[in-house]
C-alpha positions in Angstrom: 0.0 0.0 0.0 1.3 3.5 -0.9 1.8 6.0 1.9 0.7 9.7 2.0 1.7 12.3 4.6 -1.3 14.5 5.4 -0.3 17.9 6.9 -3.3 19.2 8.8 -3.2 21.8 11.6 -6.3 20.2 13.1 -6.8 16.5 13.3 -8.7 16.0 16.5 -11.3 13.4 17.6 -14.7 13.6 15.9 -16.2 15.5 18.9 -13.8 18.4 18.4 -14.7 21.2 16.0 -12.6 21.4 12.8 -10.5 19.0 10.7 -13.5 17.0 9.4 -12.4 17.0 5.8 -9.0 15.5 6.5 -10.5 13.2 9.1 -12.9 11.8 6.5 -10.2 11.6 3.9 -7.9 9.6 6.2 -10.6 7.3 7.2 -11.4 6.1 3.7 -8.1 6.5 1.8 -7.0 3.0 2.7 -9.9 1.6 0.7 -8.1 3.0 -2.4 -4.6 1.7 -1.6 -3.3 4.8 0.2 -2.2 4.6 3.9 -2.3 8.0 5.6 0.1 9.4 8.2 -1.1 12.6 9.7 1.2 15.4 10.8 -0.6 17.8 13.1 -0.3 19.9 16.2 -0.6 18.8 19.8 -4.1 20.2 20.4 -6.6 19.3 23.1 -8.0 15.8 22.8 -6.5 12.5 21.8 -6.4 11.4 18.1 -8.4 8.3 17.2 -6.4 5.1 17.5 -7.6 4.3 14.0 -5.0 6.6 12.5 -1.3 7.0 12.7 -0.9 10.6 14.0 2.3 12.5 14.6 1.7 15.4 16.9 4.2 18.2 17.3 4.5 21.2 19.7 3.7 24.7 18.4 4.3 28.3 19.4 1.1 30.1 20.1 1.7 33.6 18.5 -1.7 35.1 19.5 -1.6 33.5 23.0 1.8 35.0 23.7 0.5 38.4 22.5 -2.5 38.1 24.9 -0.2 37.2 27.7 2.0 40.2 27.2 -0.9 42.6 27.2 -2.6 41.0 30.2 -5.5 39.2 28.5 -6.8 35.7 29.4 -5.6 33.1 27.0 -8.8 31.0 27.0 -11.2 33.9 26.3 -11.7 35.7 23.0 -10.4 39.3 22.7 -13.8 40.7 21.9 -15.4 39.2 25.0 -12.7 40.5 27.2 -13.4 44.0 25.9 -17.2 43.4 26.3 -17.8 44.3 22.6 -20.3 42.4 20.4 -20.4 42.4 16.6 -24.0 42.8 15.4 -25.5 42.0 12.0 -23.8 43.7 9.0 -21.6 45.8 11.3 -17.9 45.8 12.3 -16.9 47.5 15.5 -13.8 49.7 15.9 -12.3 46.8 17.8 -12.9 44.5 14.7 -10.8 46.8 12.6 -8.1 47.2 15.3 -7.9 43.4 15.6 -7.7 43.0 11.8 -4.8 45.5 11.7 -3.0 43.8 14.6 -3.5 40.5 12.9 -1.8 41.8 9.7 1.3 42.7 11.7 1.6 40.2 14.5 0.4 37.1 12.8 1.7 37.3 9.3 1.0 35.2 7.3 -1.3 33.6 9.9 -1.7 33.0 13.6 -0.4 29.4 13.2 3.1 30.3 12.0 4.5 29.1 15.3 3.9 25.5 14.1 6.2 25.8 11.1 9.6 24.9 12.5 8.2 22.0 14.6 6.3 20.5 11.7 9.1 20.8 9.2 11.4 19.0 11.6 8.9 16.2 12.3 8.0 16.0 8.6 11.6 15.7 7.6 12.2 12.9 10.1 9.2 11.0 8.7 10.3 11.4 5.1 13.9 10.4 5.9 12.8 7.2 7.8 9.9 6.0 5.7 8.9 5.4 2.1 6.3 8.2 1.7 4.9 8.4 -1.8 3.1 11.8 -1.7 1.9 14.6 0.6 -1.3 16.5 1.0 -1.4 19.8 2.8 -4.7 21.3 4.0 -5.5 25.0 3.9 -6.4 26.7 6.3 -4.0 27.7 7.8 -1.5 29.1 5.3 1.3 27.6 7.4 0.3 24.1 6.3 1.2 24.9 2.7 4.4 26.6 3.8 5.5 23.5 5.6 4.6 21.3 2.6 6.6 23.6 0.3 9.7 23.3 2.4 9.4 19.5 2.6 8.7 19.3 -1.2 11.9 21.2 -2.0 14.0 19.3 0.5 12.7 15.8 -0.2 11.5 16.0 -3.8 8.1 14.4 -3.0 4.9 14.8 -5.0 2.7 17.4 -3.3 -1.1 18.0 -3.5 -2.2 21.3 -2.0 -5.8 21.2 -0.8 -8.0 24.4 -0.4 -11.1 24.0 1.7 -11.1 27.9 1.5 -9.2 30.1 -0.9 -6.2 32.2 0.1 -5.7 35.6 -1.5 -8.9 35.1 -3.5 -11.2 34.3 -0.6 -14.8 35.6 -1.0 -14.7 37.1 2.5 -11.0 38.3 2.6 -10.6 40.0 6.0 -7.6 42.3 5.2 -6.9 45.4 3.2 -5.5 45.7 -0.4 -1.9 46.1 0.7 -2.0 42.9 2.7 -3.7 41.2 -0.2 -0.8 42.1 -2.5 1.6 40.4 -0.1 -0.6 37.4 0.3 -1.0 37.0 -3.5 2.8 37.1 -4.0 3.3 34.6 -1.1 0.6 32.3 -2.5 2.2 32.3 -6.0 5.6 31.6 -4.6 4.5 29.0 -2.1 2.5 26.9 -4.6 5.0 27.1 -7.4 6.4 23.6 -6.6 3.0 22.0 -6.0 2.1 19.1 -8.3 -1.6 19.6 -8.1 -4.2 21.9 -6.5 -7.6 20.7 -5.1 -10.5 22.8 -3.9 -14.2 22.3 -2.9 -16.1 23.9 -5.8 -15.8 24.3 -9.5 -16.0 28.1 -9.3 -13.0 28.1 -6.9 -11.1 25.7 -9.1 -11.5 28.1 -12.0 -10.2 31.0 -9.8 -7.1 28.9 -8.7 -6.4 27.9 -12.3 -6.4 31.5 -13.5 -4.1 32.6 -10.7 -1.8 29.6 -10.8 -1.4 29.3 -14.6 -0.3 25.8 -15.7 -1.2 24.1 -12.4 -3.5 21.1 -12.6 -6.5 21.9 -10.5 -9.3 19.5 -9.3 -12.7 20.0 -7.7 -13.4 17.6 -4.8 -16.3 18.8 -2.6 -16.6 18.3 1.1 -18.9 15.5 2.2 -20.4 13.4 4.9 -19.4 10.1 6.6 -21.5 7.3 5.1 -21.8 5.7 8.5 -23.9 8.7 9.5 -26.6 8.1 6.8 -30.1 8.1 8.3 -31.0 4.8 6.6 -33.9 3.9 9.0 -35.6 7.3 8.9 -37.6 6.7 12.1 -38.7 8.9 15.0 -39.8 12.1 13.4 -41.1 14.8 15.8 -44.9 15.1 15.5 -44.8 18.9 15.1 -44.1 20.7 11.8 -40.5 21.1 12.9 -37.9 23.2 11.1 -34.3 22.8 12.3 -31.1 24.7 11.7 -27.8 23.4 13.0 -24.4 25.2 12.9 -23.2 28.8 12.9 -24.8 31.7 11.2 -22.3 34.0 9.5 -23.1 37.5 10.5 -24.0 39.7 7.5 -23.7 36.7 5.1 -26.7 34.5 6.1 -30.1 35.9 7.0 -33.0 34.0 8.7 -35.3 37.1 8.4 -36.9 35.9 5.1 -38.0 32.7 6.8 -39.3 34.6 9.9 -41.2 37.0 7.6 -42.8 34.1 5.7 -43.8 32.3 9.0 -45.2 35.4 10.5 -47.4 36.1 7.4 -48.6 32.5 7.2 -49.6 32.4 10.8 -51.2 35.8 10.6 -53.4 34.8 7.6 -54.4 31.5 9.3 -52.6 29.2 6.9 -50.4 27.7 9.6 -51.4 27.1 13.2 -48.8 28.1 15.8 -49.5 25.0 17.9 -48.3 22.8 15.0 -45.1 24.6 14.3 -41.6 24.5 15.9 -38.4 26.2 14.7 -35.1 25.2 16.3 -31.7 26.8 16.1 -28.6 24.9 17.4 -25.2 26.5 17.1 -22.6 29.0 18.4 -23.7 32.0 20.3 -25.5 34.7 18.3 -26.7 37.5 20.6 -28.9 39.0 17.9 -30.9 35.8 17.1 -33.3 35.7 20.1 -34.1 39.4 19.6 -34.7 38.8 15.9 -37.1 36.0 16.8 -39.0 38.4 19.1 -39.0 41.1 16.5 -41.1 38.9 14.2 -43.4 37.8 17.0 -42.3 34.2 16.8 -41.2 33.6 20.4 -43.9 31.0 20.9 -42.7 28.8 18.0 -39.0 29.6 17.5 -36.1 29.1 19.9 -32.3 29.3 20.0 -30.8 26.4 21.9 -27.1 27.2 21.7 -24.3 24.7 21.1 -24.9 20.9 21.3 -22.4 18.0 20.8 -22.0 17.0 17.1 -23.8 13.7 17.6 -26.7 15.4 19.2 -26.8 17.8 16.3 -27.1 14.8 13.9 -30.0 13.5 16.0 -31.8 16.8 15.8 -31.5 16.8 12.0 -32.8 13.2 11.6 -35.9 13.8 13.8 -36.9 17.0 12.0 -39.6 17.4 9.4 -37.6 20.0 7.5 -34.0 21.2 7.6 -33.2 24.9 7.1 -30.3 26.0 5.0 -29.5 29.7 4.9 -27.9 30.4 1.6 -25.2 33.1 1.2 -26.5 36.6 0.7 -23.5 37.6 -1.4 -23.0 37.2 -5.2 -19.3 36.4 -4.6 -20.2 33.3 -2.7 -22.3 31.5 -5.4 -19.5 28.8 -5.5 -19.5 28.2 -1.8 -21.2 25.1 -0.2 -22.1 25.7 3.5 -20.5 22.7 5.2 -23.8 21.7 6.9 -25.4 20.9 3.6 -23.5 17.6 3.5 -24.6 16.5 7.0 -28.1 17.5 5.9 -27.8 15.1 3.0 -26.8 12.3 5.4 -29.8 13.1 7.6 -32.1 12.3 4.7 -34.7 14.9 5.6 -36.1 17.5 3.1 -33.9 20.6 2.9 -35.4 24.1 2.6 -32.7 26.5 1.3 -33.6 30.2 1.7 -32.0 33.4 0.5 -29.2 33.9 -2.0 -29.6 34.7 -5.6 -30.2 31.4 -7.4 -28.2 29.6 -10.1 -25.6 28.6 -7.6 -24.0 25.4 -6.3 -26.7 24.9 -3.6 -29.6 25.1 -6.1 -27.8 22.7 -8.4 -27.0 20.3 -5.6 -30.6 20.1 -4.4 -31.9 19.6 -7.9 -29.3 16.9 -8.6 -30.0 14.9 -5.4 -33.7 15.7 -5.1 -33.0 16.3 -1.4 -34.7 19.6 -1.0 -36.2 22.9 -2.4 -34.6 26.2 -3.0 -36.7 29.3 -2.1 -34.7 32.5 -2.5 -37.4 35.1 -1.8 -40.1 35.5 1.0 -42.8 34.7 -1.5 -41.0 31.6 -2.6 -40.7 30.5 1.0 -44.3 31.1 1.7 -45.4 29.1 -1.4 -43.2 26.2 -0.4 -44.3 26.3 3.3 -48.0 26.3 2.2 -47.4 23.2 0.1 -45.3 21.4 2.8 -47.6 22.3 5.6 -50.6 21.0 3.6 -48.9 17.7 3.1 -48.0 17.6 6.8 -51.6 18.2 7.9 -52.8 15.5 5.5 -50.1 12.8 6.2 -48.7 13.8 9.6 -45.2 14.2 8.1 -43.3 15.6 5.1 -42.2 13.0 2.6 -38.5 12.6 1.7 -37.7 11.9 -2.0 -33.9 12.1 -2.1 -31.9 10.2 -4.7 -29.6 8.0 -2.5 -27.3 7.1 -5.4 -26.7 10.8 -6.2 -26.4 11.7 -2.5 -23.7 9.0 -2.0 -21.5 10.9 -4.6 -21.0 13.4 -1.7 -19.7 10.9 0.9 -16.2 10.9 2.4 -15.7 7.6 0.7 -16.2 9.2 -2.7 -14.1 12.1 -1.7 -11.3 9.7 -0.8 -11.6 7.9 -4.1 -11.2 11.2 -6.0 -8.2 12.2 -3.8 -6.6 8.8 -4.5 -6.9 9.4 -8.2 -5.2 12.7 -7.9 -2.4 11.2 -5.8 -2.0 8.4 -8.3 -1.6 10.9 -11.1 1.2 12.7 -9.3 3.5 9.8 -8.6 
């Protein structure tokens, strides 16, 4: 079996946030004749015994800065200054932190991992027959480590982008920093043998910037063991569930709230039948938004729950809410939760956005849900679904399982294996 070194800043157990793309990849690569060795940081939690994981120390650049100015290491800077960012607005502190980040943490806050990872990676490559490398972005430092190992050991290297670098749709820095990032990106990826990213639109952007580089599209996915094959135990109410974060200023639940308010007001929907649930990171504005639309009796924000509980909430729901991106630049972006929604095998209601994007095409292809960009579209769909619910006691699911399985981690690993094979 061939061996691949995966350079991933986060490779924690399943219960820890982050690293799921590389975790899924490592789990299923052996089915395609590739044995993964993971090079990662010594972060909280213990890696799964299923994988061979090499953990290294790292220097916490931001942590040391906090310590020097007397801030608590475990608490976010904004919280320590008692400042909250509201919808569509950046505070003065946001801009200050961005400026400081450009200076203190260039090219990123994980740069303190570089020397430890290069040393550990070199030891692995010197002592074992490694056939190829994959580096996972973010952070930038992962690609910098891979470049150094590529030059030193002349090993095939695939650079994976689950987000873009200087071309990111929500690039947080100014134009001067972007010039430096673009130059560094071009220089860093020059020796790479292939580039991979998660959508076709992003692959096209990478191909234009990195002329001559072979670029592949391999989407994120879901673990096939999480497929809701039995589809039992639906909540009796007309339940709409949202799990995960809501990106401030980029995703907007107000269209759904408006539609629900209008349908309840005109008697189409009975409040006693309806329940709307939000599970995810803290969003101070969400409960007040619910009150603003007079939906406190039916809608509730529950906060964070463990990942497995989140899956359960999806599987038992009549309908899953997906908030599409409210930005034309993000038409090529898949919200990560859409893939766990596919595994839940419950109908997806995607709201917002502008249409003709990857989400609309995905729902059409898999027959796993409906796209309703406007308030009127949402109202029309909810009328239809609520009528079915009142008639049958549930909403039917008509997803195409064969098409849905194309977005599993197993299929993702198969595609990565083909890319790796083409590089050696």
